[in-house]
Backbone as CSV, one residue per row, in Angstrom:
resi,resn,N_x,N_y,N_z,CA_x,CA_y,CA_z,C_x,C_y,C_z
1,MET,-144.050,-38.732,349.842,-142.807,-39.086,349.177,-142.884,-40.569,348.794
2,ASP,-142.678,-40.850,347.509,-142.730,-42.227,347.012,-141.449,-42.969,347.361
3,THR,-141.617,-44.211,347.781,-140.479,-45.062,348.090,-140.063,-45.797,346.826
4,ILE,-138.777,-45.908,346.617,-138.257,-46.684,345.495,-138.494,-48.147,345.859
5,PRO,-139.277,-48.878,345.056,-139.681,-50.221,345.456,-138.582,-51.278,345.413
6,TYR,-137.649,-51.156,344.466,-136.695,-52.257,344.279,-135.497,-51.772,343.481
7,LEU,-134.320,-52.209,343.873,-133.106,-51.948,343.090,-132.569,-53.276,342.582
8,ASN,-132.347,-53.374,341.267,-131.721,-54.589,340.747,-130.215,-54.496,340.990
9,ARG,-129.505,-55.545,340.688,-128.069,-55.613,340.982,-127.297,-54.487,340.278
10,ASP,-127.636,-54.218,339.038,-126.965,-53.165,338.288,-127.167,-51.806,338.956
11,GLN,-128.378,-51.531,339.401,-128.667,-50.265,340.077,-127.954,-50.180,341.419
12,GLN,-127.853,-51.297,342.137,-127.106,-51.315,343.398,-125.639,-50.967,343.150
13,GLU,-125.061,-51.568,342.097,-123.661,-51.307,341.766,-123.457,-49.855,341.343
14,GLN,-124.408,-49.300,340.595,-124.302,-47.903,340.180,-124.376,-46.969,341.380
15,LEU,-125.188,-47.311,342.359,-125.270,-46.514,343.579,-123.945,-46.548,344.333
16,LEU,-123.309,-47.711,344.353,-121.981,-47.806,344.971,-120.969,-46.942,344.226
17,LEU,-121.041,-46.956,342.902,-120.124,-46.122,342.115,-120.364,-44.637,342.377
18,LEU,-121.620,-44.260,342.612,-121.915,-42.867,342.949,-121.209,-42.486,344.249
19,THR,-121.274,-43.348,345.250,-120.597,-43.043,346.520,-119.088,-42.978,346.327
20,LEU,-118.576,-43.847,345.476,-117.140,-43.823,345.180,-116.754,-42.514,344.502
21,ASN,-117.592,-42.044,343.578,-117.307,-40.782,342.897,-117.313,-39.615,343.873
22,ILE,-118.226,-39.625,344.830,-118.280,-38.554,345.828,-116.947,-38.482,346.571
23,VAL,-116.457,-39.632,347.009,-115.173,-39.693,347.716,-114.032,-39.263,346.792
24,THR,-114.073,-39.706,345.541,-113.022,-39.375,344.582,-112.964,-37.872,344.326
25,PHE,-114.115,-37.233,344.153,-114.137,-35.781,343.944,-113.495,-35.053,345.119
26,GLU,-113.794,-35.513,346.323,-113.231,-34.876,347.519,-111.718,-35.084,347.595
27,GLU,-111.275,-36.298,347.299,-109.839,-36.596,347.316,-109.085,-35.735,346.304
28,LEU,-109.592,-35.662,345.086,-108.931,-34.874,344.046,-108.897,-33.396,344.407
29,ALA,-109.971,-32.907,345.003,-110.026,-31.488,345.387,-108.974,-31.156,346.429
30,GLY,-108.532,-32.141,347.190,-107.525,-31.911,348.230,-106.095,-31.882,347.726
31,HIS,-105.856,-32.222,346.468,-104.503,-32.238,345.917,-104.149,-30.895,345.293
32,ASP,-102.939,-30.435,345.546,-102.467,-29.172,344.962,-102.429,-29.219,343.442
33,LYS,-102.137,-30.381,342.876,-102.058,-30.514,341.415,-103.368,-30.132,340.737
34,PHE,-104.470,-30.321,341.438,-105.785,-30.096,340.848,-106.485,-28.876,341.430
35,LYS,-105.708,-27.975,342.039,-106.332,-26.814,342.683,-107.059,-25.919,341.681
36,PHE,-106.649,-25.951,340.408,-107.340,-25.172,339.373,-108.775,-25.666,339.165
37,ALA,-109.055,-26.913,339.542,-110.387,-27.497,339.364,-111.084,-27.747,340.703
38,LYS,-110.499,-27.262,341.782,-111.016,-27.553,343.126,-112.489,-27.167,343.271
39,GLY,-112.867,-25.997,342.814,-114.254,-25.550,342.937,-115.221,-26.493,342.232
40,ASP,-114.881,-26.867,340.998,-115.744,-27.792,340.253,-115.814,-29.155,340.920
41,LEU,-114.677,-29.623,341.436,-114.659,-30.927,342.103,-115.516,-30.906,343.369
42,LEU,-115.429,-29.831,344.138,-116.238,-29.740,345.353,-117.724,-29.591,345.029
43,ARG,-118.035,-28.860,343.950,-119.436,-28.759,343.523,-119.951,-30.131,343.063
44,ALA,-119.130,-30.841,342.309,-119.516,-32.184,341.847,-119.757,-33.096,343.044
45,ARG,-118.883,-32.990,344.044,-119.068,-33.787,345.259,-120.382,-33.431,345.940
46,SER,-120.669,-32.136,346.029,-121.897,-31.690,346.693,-123.141,-32.163,345.945
47,PHE,-123.133,-32.027,344.621,-124.281,-32.481,343.839,-124.430,-34.004,343.926
48,GLY,-123.323,-34.717,343.880,-123.381,-36.172,344.009,-123.926,-36.585,345.360
49,LYS,-123.453,-35.913,346.406,-123.915,-36.231,347.761,-125.396,-35.904,347.912
50,ARG,-125.820,-34.783,347.332,-127.235,-34.402,347.397,-128.095,-35.459,346.700
51,ALA,-127.641,-35.915,345.520,-128.391,-36.945,344.791,-128.420,-38.253,345.573
52,TYR,-127.280,-38.638,346.145,-127.212,-39.873,346.922,-128.141,-39.813,348.127
53,ASP,-128.135,-38.677,348.840,-128.998,-38.533,350.018,-130.478,-38.597,349.637
54,ALA,-130.838,-37.996,348.479,-132.232,-38.033,348.025,-132.653,-39.467,347.681
55,ILE,-131.768,-40.197,347.028,-132.062,-41.598,346.691,-132.181,-42.423,347.964
56,LYS,-131.250,-42.204,348.875,-131.207,-42.967,350.126,-132.483,-42.759,350.949
57,LYS,-133.021,-41.531,350.954,-134.253,-41.234,351.699,-135.442,-42.021,351.153
58,ARG,-135.460,-42.227,349.841,-136.604,-42.905,349.216,-136.400,-44.407,349.077
59,LEU,-135.248,-44.865,349.456,-134.925,-46.279,349.292,-135.519,-47.101,350.423
60,ASP,-136.086,-48.228,350.067,-136.585,-49.170,351.058,-135.403,-49.635,351.914
61,GLN,-135.619,-49.807,353.197,-134.542,-50.165,354.122,-133.892,-51.506,353.780
62,LYS,-134.682,-52.449,353.248,-134.100,-53.737,352.842,-133.100,-53.534,351.712
63,ASP,-133.472,-52.675,350.748,-132.562,-52.419,349.624,-131.325,-51.662,350.079
64,LEU,-131.506,-50.754,351.039,-130.345,-50.027,351.567,-129.380,-50.999,352.247
65,LYS,-129.916,-51.980,352.958,-129.068,-53.002,353.593,-128.365,-53.854,352.542
66,LYS,-129.075,-54.140,351.427,-128.455,-54.910,350.336,-127.281,-54.144,349.730
67,VAL,-127.467,-52.838,349.548,-126.399,-52.011,348.983,-125.209,-51.979,349.940
68,ASP,-125.495,-51.821,351.245,-124.418,-51.817,352.246,-123.679,-53.154,352.261
69,LYS,-124.435,-54.250,352.163,-123.828,-55.587,352.134,-122.960,-55.754,350.885
70,LEU,-123.488,-55.293,349.737,-122.732,-55.366,348.484,-121.440,-54.554,348.586
71,ALA,-121.507,-53.409,349.242,-120.314,-52.573,349.413,-119.247,-53.318,350.219
72,GLY,-119.686,-54.028,351.251,-118.735,-54.782,352.079,-118.140,-55.981,351.376
73,GLN,-118.850,-56.514,350.386,-118.399,-57.712,349.680,-117.698,-57.387,348.361
74,SER,-117.612,-56.114,348.025,-117.105,-55.736,346.702,-115.707,-55.140,346.777
75,LYS,-115.036,-55.253,345.658,-113.711,-54.671,345.501,-113.668,-54.058,344.106
76,LEU,-113.348,-52.778,344.031,-113.258,-52.114,342.742,-111.909,-52.410,342.125
77,VAL,-111.930,-52.844,340.874,-110.701,-53.145,340.155,-110.727,-52.390,338.837
78,ILE,-109.688,-51.613,338.591,-109.553,-50.949,337.309,-108.529,-51.740,336.531
79,LYS,-108.956,-52.248,335.382,-108.117,-53.150,334.604,-107.981,-52.611,333.193
80,SER,-106.774,-52.555,332.720,-106.522,-52.104,331.365,-107.170,-53.058,330.379
81,LYS,-107.709,-52.514,329.297,-108.304,-53.367,328.268,-107.256,-54.260,327.628
82,ALA,-106.002,-53.851,327.701,-104.928,-54.638,327.107,-104.461,-55.754,328.048
83,ALA,-104.918,-55.734,329.287,-104.507,-56.756,330.247,-105.103,-58.103,329.846
84,PRO,-104.360,-59.174,330.084,-104.878,-60.497,329.724,-106.060,-60.891,330.595
85,GLU,-106.925,-61.720,330.041,-108.035,-62.272,330.803,-107.475,-63.294,331.783
86,LYS,-108.337,-63.827,332.659,-107.844,-64.742,333.690,-107.283,-66.039,333.115
87,ASP,-107.689,-66.413,331.897,-107.163,-67.631,331.291,-106.074,-67.339,330.262
88,GLN,-105.525,-66.119,330.303,-104.464,-65.726,329.382,-103.258,-65.231,330.181
89,ALA,-102.151,-65.074,329.478,-100.944,-64.555,330.109,-100.155,-63.759,329.090
90,ILE,-99.281,-62.912,329.590,-98.376,-62.175,328.715,-97.040,-62.902,328.765
91,ILE,-96.491,-63.213,327.598,-95.209,-63.900,327.541,-94.327,-63.203,326.522
92,ASP,-93.077,-63.092,326.844,-92.106,-62.471,325.955,-91.975,-63.320,324.691
93,VAL,-91.959,-62.682,323.529,-91.898,-63.397,322.251,-90.648,-64.269,322.174
94,THR,-89.529,-63.769,322.678,-88.288,-64.553,322.654,-88.438,-65.842,323.454
95,LEU,-89.082,-65.754,324.611,-89.311,-66.958,325.420,-90.241,-67.930,324.704
96,LEU,-91.262,-67.398,324.054,-92.178,-68.254,323.308,-91.450,-68.963,322.168
97,GLN,-90.578,-68.230,321.486,-89.804,-68.843,320.407,-88.893,-69.938,320.942
98,ASP,-88.274,-69.688,322.091,-87.418,-70.719,322.709,-88.233,-71.959,323.075
99,LEU,-89.408,-71.740,323.660,-90.253,-72.874,324.034,-90.683,-73.684,322.812
100,THR,-91.053,-72.989,321.743,-91.466,-73.709,320.541,-90.292,-74.462,319.916
101,ALA,-89.097,-73.865,319.949,-87.921,-74.559,319.402,-87.656,-75.853,320.170
102,TYR,-87.752,-75.786,321.512,-87.564,-77.000,322.313,-88.664,-78.017,322.037
103,ALA,-89.895,-77.555,321.939,-91.010,-78.473,321.677,-90.840,-79.160,320.327
104,ILE,-90.474,-78.391,319.311,-90.276,-78.963,317.976,-89.082,-79.913,317.998
105,GLY,-87.991,-79.485,318.636,-86.788,-80.318,318.708,-87.014,-81.626,319.433
106,ASN,-87.815,-81.602,320.477,-88.047,-82.811,321.269,-89.156,-83.704,320.726
107,ASN,-90.082,-83.141,319.995,-91.230,-83.927,319.567,-91.326,-84.142,318.060
108,CYS,-90.734,-83.252,317.292,-90.925,-83.313,315.841,-89.707,-83.895,315.104
109,ARG,-88.563,-83.893,315.728,-87.375,-84.446,315.092,-87.506,-85.965,315.021
110,GLY,-87.468,-86.482,313.832,-87.592,-87.929,313.620,-89.015,-88.442,313.715
111,CYS,-89.994,-87.543,313.752,-91.395,-87.953,313.860,-91.800,-88.725,312.605
112,GLU,-92.505,-89.811,312.819,-92.965,-90.636,311.701,-94.480,-90.812,311.735
113,ARG,-95.178,-89.888,312.376,-96.644,-89.991,312.473,-97.279,-89.918,311.095
114,HIS,-98.201,-90.805,310.846,-98.946,-90.771,309.591,-100.207,-89.909,309.748
115,ASP,-100.679,-89.806,310.987,-101.867,-88.991,311.252,-101.456,-87.607,311.773
116,TRP,-100.462,-87.009,311.133,-99.879,-85.744,311.588,-100.900,-84.614,311.663
117,LYS,-101.997,-84.688,310.933,-103.031,-83.640,310.995,-103.772,-83.664,312.331
118,LYS,-103.662,-84.780,313.069,-104.313,-84.902,314.372,-103.352,-84.621,315.529
119,CYS,-102.140,-84.225,315.221,-101.122,-83.986,316.251,-101.485,-82.759,317.077
120,TYR,-101.535,-82.912,318.388,-101.889,-81.827,319.308,-100.843,-80.714,319.283
121,LEU,-99.557,-81.085,319.268,-98.491,-80.079,319.234,-98.580,-79.249,317.954
122,ARG,-98.833,-79.890,316.842,-98.974,-79.164,315.564,-100.123,-78.155,315.654
123,ALA,-101.243,-78.574,316.236,-102.393,-77.672,316.386,-102.047,-76.480,317.276
124,LEU,-101.333,-76.747,318.378,-100.913,-75.657,319.275,-99.989,-74.674,318.560
125,LEU,-99.011,-75.208,317.841,-98.059,-74.347,317.135,-98.760,-73.495,316.080
126,MET,-99.739,-74.072,315.421,-100.488,-73.309,314.426,-101.349,-72.232,315.102
127,ASP,-101.912,-72.550,316.282,-102.750,-71.593,317.008,-101.966,-70.361,317.462
128,ILE,-100.682,-70.545,317.756,-99.875,-69.393,318.187,-99.085,-68.793,317.025
129,TRP,-99.433,-69.168,315.810,-98.816,-68.633,314.590,-97.312,-68.880,314.554
130,CYS,-96.905,-70.049,315.020,-95.489,-70.412,314.965,-95.102,-70.658,313.511
131,PRO,-94.035,-70.022,313.035,-93.645,-70.229,311.637,-93.240,-71.691,311.389
132,PRO,-93.540,-72.201,310.217,-93.220,-73.602,309.922,-91.715,-73.840,309.810
133,ALA,-91.322,-75.065,310.121,-89.915,-75.451,309.970,-89.616,-75.754,308.510
134,GLN,-90.647,-76.100,307.769,-90.493,-76.373,306.340,-91.800,-76.036,305.632
135,GLU,-91.696,-75.661,304.387,-92.890,-75.360,303.588,-93.279,-76.637,302.845
136,THR,-94.413,-77.201,303.225,-94.892,-78.410,302.585,-96.400,-78.465,302.636
137,LYS,-97.015,-79.061,301.643,-98.457,-79.205,301.658,-98.865,-80.654,301.814
138,THR,-97.894,-81.546,301.825,-98.209,-82.972,301.899,-97.713,-83.618,303.172
139,ASP,-97.129,-82.829,304.075,-96.586,-83.370,305.302,-96.666,-82.290,306.379
140,CYS,-96.429,-82.666,307.625,-96.438,-81.722,308.736,-95.329,-80.690,308.540
141,GLN,-95.687,-79.438,308.645,-94.724,-78.359,308.420,-93.711,-78.220,309.568
142,TYR,-93.922,-78.939,310.688,-92.976,-78.868,311.810,-92.073,-80.104,311.906
143,ARG,-92.340,-81.112,311.071,-91.543,-82.345,311.094,-90.112,-82.035,310.682
144,GLN,-89.154,-82.631,311.394,-87.740,-82.403,311.069,-87.018,-83.721,310.936
């Protein structure tokens, strides 16, 4: 019997997902809602377990320890594709409009900047597609 010489990180993670699927198939098979699929779920669990056991038998013990260590250090997270990234947030449009109105009112009213194209607030407002306070091509559109 040939020993699997090495598992890279991706393969280790896939092996963990296989074990998770085995548990998931068993959990789903235990619910009354899914009793119509219970046989298929239990067969899937059995085939998954058989495959996992075959891989585990051929796996080098160091790699098996790495997979076990990775399992202890990992947390599965299911995240919606629509969810914001870690440097983003979801904000209500009305709140954003209120914030921009205050920012414009406090910073743009009476502004006399000649270098208005370099204004940080103007750049931010343009980045969030804030509608202009005035239509102009020769002056800052947020100046009041």
